[in-house]
Each structure stands twice: as C-alpha cells, then as structure tokens.
C-alpha positions, 0 to 999 in steps of 0.5 A: 403396440405403439407408444406415442412419445410426446417429446417436446420439440424445442421452440425457436426462441429469439432470446436463446441462441449461441449468438445470444449467449456469446453476446450476453457473456461479452456484456458481462465481461464488459461490465466486470471490466468497467467495475474493475476500472471503477475500483482502480480509479477509486483506489488511485484517488484514495492513494492520491489523498493519502499522499497529499496528506503526507505532504502536509506538515505534521500536526504534532509538536516535536515534544508530542512526537518524542513522547510517542517514540519514547513510549514505543521504544520502552514497550519494545525494549520491555518485550526484549526487542532491539528495534521498533517500526516507527513509521510506514508510508507509501513508496510514492513519497520517495522520488524513485518509488523506493528503489534506492531503499530496496537496494540499500543505496547510501543516497536513499535519504535524498529520495524522501519527500513530505512527512517521510523527510520530516521523520528522517530529519526528526530522527537525525536532529533528536534521536540520532544524538541519543544513540538511536539508529534508523533503518529504512526497508521496503515492507511489501512488494505488490506486483513484484515492485517495492510497496510501502516503506517502513522506518525502524528505530534501532538501539542495538549494542 
C-alpha cells in the first residue's frame, strides 16, 4: 500500500525571501531610528524652552519669594529637618554644565546664569544675613554626567 502524501510544496513568492526579510528589518530599524531622532529633537526643544524660561526675570516679588521660603523652612523644621531643597534647575544654566558644583569648587557661583543667579543673589542678600546657608549639589547623573542642580537652604547649629 502506498500512501500518497500531499505535502504542499512551497510556492515561490516574490514577497517572501531572505533578502526581503533583511530589507524589511532594515526598514524597521531605520523607522525606529527616525522616531528616536524625532523624540530627541522634541526633548531638546523642550529643554531649550525651559532654559529660555529660566533666563527670564522672576514673576514673583521678593516678598512673595520670602513667604514661600519661610513656609518651606518652617514645614521642614517641623519635620525635624535642618535643610530643605528650595530650587532645582537644569545644569545648562551653569556655564560649565555644573562641573564646578560637582567638584565643590569654591568659584561655582561664577558659573550661574539667569534665575539660578537670581536665586543665589536672593539668598546672599536676604537669607544669609538671617543665618541661613546655601548648599548647591548635582541631583542626578544622566549618562554619567552632571544633570539637574539643586539649591538647599540649611540652618544647622
């Protein structure tokens, strides 16, 4: 007895070949790269908008800022803390990208631009005479480089 096996033979199809699959994969990778580039451009545009905003003068009066700082400090003190973060900004607002702050260089203040410079001056003129100290530190390290910078108001004994 012979059994007839009707095994379907592959039909040559122009849209299915190793070359076609490689081409399809290349197109997919190119599309992913284009999408990633578009995301990076969007992110860069947003970053530039933020930086431009940080270069504008503050819309709050010194009295309003003082009231905000006083509230933050009192709430932190009530929690038993002796410091509170009062400001966060992109490292691009330091002329050296935050490297002097990261290295605790005494001249870090000279690198500040825009509102961070205003914030430092506000501390120096209004809060330092009241006994408060200002500490600047890098808050994160994207890709191993200094990222956002934070200003911390301290009142340690």
